[in-house]
C-alpha positions in Angstrom: 24.2 13.2 -9.7 23.1 9.7 -10.8 20.9 7.2 -9.1 22.4 5.7 -6.1 22.6 1.9 -6.4 23.2 -0.6 -3.6 23.1 -4.4 -3.3 20.2 -6.3 -1.8 21.2 -7.9 1.5 19.7 -11.3 0.5 20.4 -11.8 -3.2 23.2 -9.3 -3.7 21.6 -7.9 -6.9 21.9 -4.2 -7.6 18.9 -2.2 -6.6 17.8 1.5 -6.5 18.3 3.3 -3.2 15.3 2.9 -0.9 14.6 2.8 2.8 14.6 -1.0 2.6 17.8 -3.1 2.5 16.1 -5.7 0.3 15.0 -5.6 -3.3 11.2 -5.8 -4.1 11.5 -9.5 -5.0 13.2 -10.4 -1.7 10.8 -8.2 0.3 7.9 -10.2 -1.3 9.6 -13.5 -0.6 10.4 -12.5 3.0 6.7 -11.8 3.6 5.7 -15.2 2.1 8.2 -17.0 4.3 7.2 -15.0 7.4 3.6 -15.7 6.9 4.2 -19.4 6.4 6.4 -19.6 9.6 3.8 -17.8 11.6 1.3 -20.5 10.7 3.9 -23.3 11.2 6.4 -22.2 13.9 8.3 -25.5 14.3 8.9 -25.9 10.6 12.3 -26.8 9.1 14.2 -24.7 6.6 13.8 -27.5 4.0 10.0 -27.5 4.5 9.8 -23.7 4.3 11.7 -23.7 1.0 9.5 -26.4 -0.4 6.2 -24.8 0.7 7.1 -21.3 -0.4 9.2 -21.9 -3.5 11.9 -19.8 -2.0 15.4 -21.3 -2.2 16.9 -23.1 0.8 19.9 -20.7 0.7 17.7 -17.6 0.7 15.5 -18.9 3.6 18.7 -19.6 5.5 20.0 -16.1 4.8 16.7 -14.6 5.9 17.0 -16.4 9.2 20.6 -15.3 9.7 19.7 -11.7 8.9 16.8 -11.8 11.3 18.9 -13.1 14.2 21.6 -10.5 13.5 19.1 -7.6 13.7 17.7 -8.9 17.1 21.1 -8.9 18.8 
């Protein structure tokens, strides 16, 4: 059997199977965004993207995925 490959939930790039649904890059970016939002809870998506160098679209998907998992 070969290596199981799936797509990252944020960037849709192929990744090796792991217990996480995100690739290593997206996991790192998620932690950067999460840390910034914890320090600035009322911040806008645009400001998050500018401050963290994570794209607006990716930050928006992070928020959407976060709210889906809390339902």
